[in-house]
Every structure is written in structure tokens, then in C-alpha cells.
C-alpha positions as semicolon CSV with decimal commas, in nm:
position;residue;x (nm);y (nm);z (nm)
1;X;29,909;-9,630;5,004
2;X;30,008;-9,311;4,825
3;X;30,303;-9,112;4,952
4;X;30,367;-8,769;4,810
5;X;30,715;-8,633;4,803
6;X;30,771;-8,262;4,814
7;X;30,992;-8,172;4,525
8;X;31,196;-7,851;4,523
9;X;30,937;-7,706;4,285
10;X;30,655;-7,750;4,539
11;X;30,868;-7,605;4,817
12;X;30,942;-7,303;4,596
13;X;30,569;-7,249;4,531
14;X;30,488;-7,282;4,904
15;X;30,759;-7,029;4,991
16;X;30,633;-6,788;4,726
17;X;30,274;-6,813;4,853
18;X;30,382;-6,766;5,215
19;X;30,582;-6,456;5,117
20;X;30,281;-6,318;4,929
21;X;30,059;-6,365;5,236
22;X;30,289;-6,137;5,435
23;X;30,231;-5,858;5,181
24;X;29,861;-5,900;5,104
25;X;29,649;-5,632;5,263
26;X;29,279;-5,564;5,273
27;X;29,081;-5,450;4,967
28;X;29,350;-5,572;4,731
29;X;29,610;-5,334;4,872
30;X;29,960;-5,455;4,928
31;X;30,143;-5,363;5,243
32;X;30,397;-5,539;5,464
33;X;30,176;-5,708;5,722
34;X;30,463;-5,896;5,883
35;X;30,608;-5,578;6,034
36;X;30,508;-5,478;6,385
37;X;30,644;-5,199;6,595
38;X;30,858;-5,362;6,864
39;X;30,782;-5,243;7,217
40;X;30,955;-5,281;7,553
41;X;30,714;-5,257;7,848
42;X;30,825;-5,225;8,209
43;X;30,609;-5,213;8,520
44;X;30,667;-5,066;8,863
45;X;30,422;-5,034;9,149
46;X;30,336;-4,682;9,031
47;X;30,350;-4,690;8,651
48;X;30,417;-4,860;8,319
49;X;30,692;-4,744;8,086
50;X;30,674;-4,826;7,715
51;X;30,970;-4,779;7,482
52;X;30,974;-4,802;7,101
53;X;31,254;-4,736;6,854
54;X;31,140;-4,487;6,589
55;X;31,463;-4,378;6,418
56;X;31,428;-4,116;6,149
57;X;31,057;-4,054;6,212
58;X;30,952;-3,693;6,260
59;X;30,764;-3,588;6,571
60;X;30,466;-3,472;6,363
61;X;30,433;-3,823;6,214
62;X;30,392;-3,997;6,553
63;X;30,060;-4,042;6,731
64;X;30,009;-4,181;7,083
65;X;29,653;-4,247;7,201
66;X;29,499;-4,417;7,501
67;X;29,136;-4,526;7,512
68;X;28,977;-4,777;7,752
69;X;29,323;-4,879;7,874
70;X;29,441;-4,961;7,523
71;X;29,757;-4,778;7,423
72;X;29,796;-4,720;7,050
73;X;30,116;-4,595;6,893
74;X;30,108;-4,513;6,523
75;X;30,359;-4,350;6,294
76;X;30,446;-4,299;5,933
77;X;30,779;-4,287;5,759
78;X;30,808;-4,160;5,404
79;X;31,029;-4,322;5,145
80;X;31,319;-4,108;5,038
81;X;31,303;-3,971;4,687
82;X;31,570;-4,099;4,455
83;X;31,727;-3,924;4,163
84;X;31,612;-3,992;3,809
85;X;31,957;-4,116;3,714
86;X;31,977;-4,376;3,994
87;X;31,824;-4,716;4,053
88;X;31,764;-4,904;4,375
89;X;31,985;-5,208;4,420
90;X;31,868;-5,303;4,769
91;X;31,582;-5,171;4,982
92;X;31,544;-5,325;5,327
93;X;31,425;-5,030;5,533
94;X;31,050;-5,017;5,576
95;X;30,840;-4,720;5,477
96;X;30,475;-4,640;5,522
97;X;30,224;-4,638;5,805
98;X;30,233;-4,872;6,098
99;X;30,041;-4,906;6,423
100;X;30,065;-5,108;6,742
101;X;29,799;-5,141;7,012
102;X;29,855;-5,283;7,357
103;X;29,594;-5,349;7,626
104;X;29,728;-5,251;7,967
105;X;29,663;-5,493;8,255
106;X;29,543;-5,223;8,497
107;X;29,377;-4,884;8,473
108;X;29,611;-4,591;8,409
109;X;29,566;-4,222;8,480
110;X;29,498;-4,098;8,127
111;X;29,547;-3,734;8,226
112;X;29,903;-3,799;8,347
113;X;30,032;-4,000;8,050
114;X;30,343;-3,844;7,896
115;X;30,534;-3,929;7,577
116;X;30,885;-3,814;7,488
117;X;31,093;-3,874;7,174
118;X;31,468;-3,854;7,222
119;X;31,739;-3,986;6,990
120;X;31,485;-4,193;6,796
121;X;31,343;-4,367;7,105
122;X;30,983;-4,298;7,206
123;X;30,931;-4,330;7,582
124;X;30,573;-4,333;7,714
125;X;30,512;-4,300;8,088
126;X;30,174;-4,438;8,197
127;X;30,108;-4,378;8,568
128;X;29,865;-4,623;8,725
129;X;29,538;-4,486;8,856
130;X;29,538;-4,439;9,235
131;X;29,277;-4,710;9,295
132;X;29,482;-4,956;9,086
133;X;29,804;-4,911;9,284
134;X;29,888;-5,165;9,553
135;X;29,804;-5,047;9,904
136;X;29,902;-5,166;10,247
137;X;29,590;-5,242;10,452
138;X;29,638;-5,191;10,827
139;X;29,523;-5,476;11,046
140;X;29,346;-5,385;11,368
141;X;29,262;-5,590;11,675
142;X;28,905;-5,608;11,791
143;X;28,744;-5,773;12,088
144;X;28,925;-5,844;12,414
145;X;29,276;-5,783;12,271
146;X;29,430;-6,102;12,415
């Protein structure tokens, strides 16, 4: 029986390959694939509300679309230019394009969808279509009424 032990060298190679997978894009491009726009979604009987933090992103760089009950939020943040006499010591903030799509569980009224950006928080109101809202069905008595 052969038992392989994982030496620190092999663990280091595995970690390096896993990190590279997070950055490998399509067509040989490199982009951070591990980043997704975080969303909060709330539901009431009448509507859905979606919230996303988009600090520092300009209104013109945000796009909100709805098609076949799939909500898509996309945005782009540009990297800040640095001076020629400076060097970056640490860069943790993400820059570039990102997108998030979410299929809604019921049909929404696409004509009444509204999006508002305030203090870096995007709030999207998605009213449910009338036929998708819960209704109370009256019960009637038929026959002899006893």
C-alpha cells in the first residue's frame, strides 16, 4: 500500500493553482472571478426590494435591466490614477466591470420597476404583477343553504 503525504511544497502549489483559478477568465483574459455583487432581497405580498452596496460608483456606470423575470445589475468602477512618483503598496479594492443576475420567483410588473441610488446603496423596487399577487377568494354557499 502506498500512502502519499502532502508536504508543504505540494500544499503551496495547490494554493497557488486555486488562487490562479479565481483570476482566470475566458479567452486568456484575467479578471477576478471570485467577486460577486452582494445583494439583499426582501419580499412582501406586493413587491420585491433588492439592495446592493455600490460605494464610489457613478450613476452613469450602473445598469439595471429586467428581462423574462431575470434582474441584472451591472456596474463598472475605474481604478484611480496614481502619480508617476508613487508606487502601490497595497491594493485591496476591486476595480473593473461586474454583473449579477437574479431570477425572480414570480412575475413582476416591468413597467413599474424603479431603481434609486442614495449614499452608495442601490435600491430596486420590483412590484409584483397583479395576477401574481395573493388574492382572497370568497367562498359562497350553493344548494339548500343548510
